[in-house]
C-alpha positions as CSV (number, residue, x, y, z in Angstrom):
1,M,75.3,153.9,-8.6
2,K,77.7,156.0,-6.6
3,V,75.0,156.4,-3.6
4,I,74.9,152.3,-3.5
5,S,78.7,152.3,-3.7
6,Q,78.9,154.7,-0.9
7,L,76.3,152.8,1.4
8,N,78.3,149.6,0.5
9,N,81.6,151.0,1.6
10,D,80.0,152.9,4.9
11,F,78.5,149.2,5.7
12,A,81.9,147.8,4.8
13,G,83.4,150.2,7.2
14,Y,81.1,149.6,9.9
15,L,81.6,145.4,9.9
16,L,85.4,146.0,9.7
17,R,85.1,148.4,12.7
18,S,82.5,145.7,14.7
19,F,84.7,142.9,14.2
20,L,87.8,144.8,15.0
21,G,85.5,146.5,18.3
22,I,84.8,142.2,19.1
23,G,88.3,141.4,18.6
24,I,89.9,144.3,20.7
25,L,87.1,143.2,23.9
26,G,87.8,139.7,23.1
27,F,91.3,140.1,23.6
28,L,91.1,142.3,26.7
29,G,88.7,140.1,28.2
30,M,91.2,137.2,27.5
31,S,94.1,138.8,28.9
32,C,91.9,139.8,32.1
33,C,90.5,136.3,32.5
34,K,93.6,134.7,34.8
35,P,94.5,134.1,38.2
36,E,97.1,136.3,39.9
37,I,98.7,136.4,43.1
38,T,100.1,139.5,44.2
39,S,101.6,139.2,47.4
40,F,101.0,135.8,50.0
41,M,103.0,136.1,53.3
42,V,103.3,133.9,56.3
43,N,104.5,135.3,59.7
44,P,106.5,134.6,61.5
45,D,108.4,131.8,59.7
46,R,110.1,130.4,62.9
47,I,107.6,129.4,65.3
48,C,108.0,127.1,68.5
49,G,105.5,125.1,71.4
50,S,102.1,127.1,71.1
51,D,103.2,129.8,68.5
52,T,100.6,130.6,65.8
53,V,101.0,132.0,62.2
54,S,99.5,134.9,60.3
55,I,98.8,134.6,56.7
56,T,97.9,137.7,54.5
57,Y,97.5,137.5,50.6
58,Q,96.4,139.8,47.8
59,I,95.0,138.0,44.7
60,D,92.5,137.8,42.0
61,G,90.9,134.6,41.6
62,N,89.2,131.6,43.9
63,P,92.2,130.8,46.4
64,T,92.6,127.4,48.2
65,L,95.0,127.1,50.8
66,A,96.6,123.8,51.9
67,V,98.9,123.3,55.0
68,V,101.4,120.4,54.8
69,S,104.1,119.3,57.4
70,R,107.4,117.8,56.3
71,G,110.3,116.1,58.5
72,V,110.1,114.4,61.8
73,G,112.7,116.4,63.7
74,S,112.7,119.3,65.6
75,P,112.6,121.7,63.5
76,D,110.6,120.1,61.0
77,T,109.3,122.2,58.2
78,I,105.3,123.5,57.6
79,T,105.0,124.5,54.0
80,Y,102.0,126.7,53.4
81,T,100.6,126.8,49.4
82,I,98.0,129.2,48.3
83,T,96.3,128.1,44.9
84,V,94.5,130.7,42.8
85,E,92.0,129.8,39.9
86,K,90.2,131.7,37.5
87,C,88.5,130.9,34.2
88,G,89.8,127.5,34.5
89,K,93.5,128.5,35.2
90,K,95.8,128.2,38.1
91,V,98.7,129.8,39.6
92,F,100.3,129.1,43.2
93,A,102.6,130.2,45.6
94,R,104.4,128.7,48.6
95,H,106.0,129.7,51.8
96,D,107.8,127.4,54.3
97,V,108.1,127.8,58.3
98,L,110.0,125.9,60.6
99,R,108.9,124.5,63.4
100,W,110.6,123.3,67.1
101,I,107.8,120.9,68.9
102,T,110.5,120.3,71.1
103,S,113.0,122.8,73.4
104,P,115.5,123.0,70.7
105,E,119.3,123.5,71.6
106,Q,121.8,125.5,69.3
107,S,125.9,125.1,69.3
108,M,127.4,128.3,69.1
109,V,131.3,128.8,68.1
110,F,133.1,132.2,68.8
111,M,136.5,132.9,67.2
112,L,138.9,134.3,69.8
113,T,141.1,137.5,69.9
114,P,143.6,138.6,72.7
115,L,142.4,141.0,75.0
116,G,145.5,142.4,76.5
117,R,148.5,139.9,77.4
118,D,146.7,137.4,79.5
119,S,143.2,136.8,78.3
120,L,141.0,135.9,75.5
121,V,137.7,137.3,74.3
122,A,135.1,136.4,71.3
123,R,131.9,138.6,70.6
124,D,129.3,137.7,68.0
125,T,125.5,138.7,67.6
126,L,122.4,136.5,66.8
127,N,120.1,138.0,64.6
128,D,116.4,137.4,65.2
129,T,115.7,135.2,62.0
130,T,117.5,132.1,63.6
131,W,114.7,130.9,66.3
132,S,111.0,132.1,67.1
133,A,110.8,135.3,68.3
134,R,109.1,134.0,71.5
135,M,111.8,131.5,72.6
136,T,114.1,132.2,75.6
137,I,117.2,130.5,76.9
138,S,116.8,127.9,79.7
139,S,120.3,127.1,80.2
140,V,124.0,127.3,79.0
141,V,126.4,124.7,78.7
142,S,130.0,125.4,78.2
143,L,131.8,122.8,75.7
144,S,134.9,124.4,76.3
145,D,138.0,123.1,78.6
146,R,138.5,126.3,80.8
147,P,136.7,128.4,83.0
148,V,134.3,130.7,80.8
149,E,132.6,133.9,81.5
150,V,129.2,134.5,79.2
151,T,127.8,138.1,79.0
152,H,124.6,138.7,77.1
153,L,122.0,141.1,77.6
154,G,123.7,143.0,80.1
155,R,123.7,139.5,82.1
156,S,127.0,137.2,82.7
157,V,127.3,133.9,84.2
158,H,130.3,132.0,85.1
159,V,130.3,128.7,83.5
160,E,133.6,126.2,85.3
161,N,134.8,123.8,83.2
162,S,133.5,121.6,80.1
163,G,129.6,120.3,80.3
164,A,128.7,122.4,83.0
165,V,125.3,123.9,82.8
166,D,124.3,127.4,84.2
167,G,120.9,128.8,84.2
168,G,121.9,132.5,85.1
169,L,120.6,133.5,81.6
170,S,117.3,131.9,82.1
171,G,114.6,134.0,80.7
172,L,116.8,136.0,78.0
173,A,116.1,136.2,74.4
174,P,119.1,134.4,72.6
175,T,119.1,137.5,70.2
176,G,121.5,140.5,70.7
177,V,125.4,140.8,71.3
178,W,127.0,137.3,73.6
179,E,130.7,137.8,74.6
180,L,132.9,135.4,76.2
181,K,135.9,135.7,78.0
182,S,138.8,133.4,79.6
183,S,142.1,134.0,81.0
184,L,145.1,132.6,79.8
185,R,146.0,129.1,81.4
186,A,149.5,129.0,82.6
187,G,152.1,127.9,80.2
188,E,150.2,129.4,77.7
189,V,151.7,132.5,75.5
190,M,150.3,134.5,72.9
191,G,151.9,134.1,69.4
192,D,153.8,130.8,70.7
193,P,153.0,128.3,68.1
194,Q,154.1,125.6,70.6
195,H,152.2,127.1,74.0
196,S,149.0,129.1,72.2
197,P,146.0,129.5,73.2
198,P,142.9,128.2,71.7
199,D,141.3,130.0,69.0
200,R,137.8,129.7,69.5
201,F,135.2,128.9,72.5
202,K,132.2,126.9,72.3
203,I,129.1,126.7,74.1
204,R,125.9,125.2,74.1
205,I,122.5,126.7,74.7
206,T,118.9,125.2,75.4
207,L,115.8,127.5,74.6
208,N,112.2,127.4,75.9
209,C,109.5,127.0,73.7
210,P,106.1,129.3,74.8
211,K,103.4,127.1,76.0
């Protein structure tokens, strides 16, 4: 009887271990059988004209890519969506890209500070996340009512009056440091509320898209 009892106990232990093993394997199988998106990148996220994008991703599962354009302006938005499926489950990730179809225009405002006793100066830096990296300057338009000297990437142009167009910066990238200077007009006095000069300059740049 002791032998039979020992055999029964051994058999019961074997069944228990078997069921536990099957349960663990089933759990591991269920936990591993799911889609994953480790990374999904679309570069660049600013395009213009004939620009193209590069799409890279790391996934576990079967991918499907969808591309949808939204908006009718310039820029409009292109949404790239990757959907990954595995074991009947789905996950997705999205990335938006701005696209300029026509040559864009950008108005820029520069806050002024005194330069000596008779001039004004303003400086600002445009980063490379504003436009497509391949855009170049076509022309600069002054929106101020006085002559303005505009310096960018080592090149300077003189815009004489409001609305005047100058192509002297043509071909340069818009990113980098911009500097605007102008002399005080007759009757303008620094620190005099009644005769103070303006506190800002405005210009508009037109950009070219690659063809």
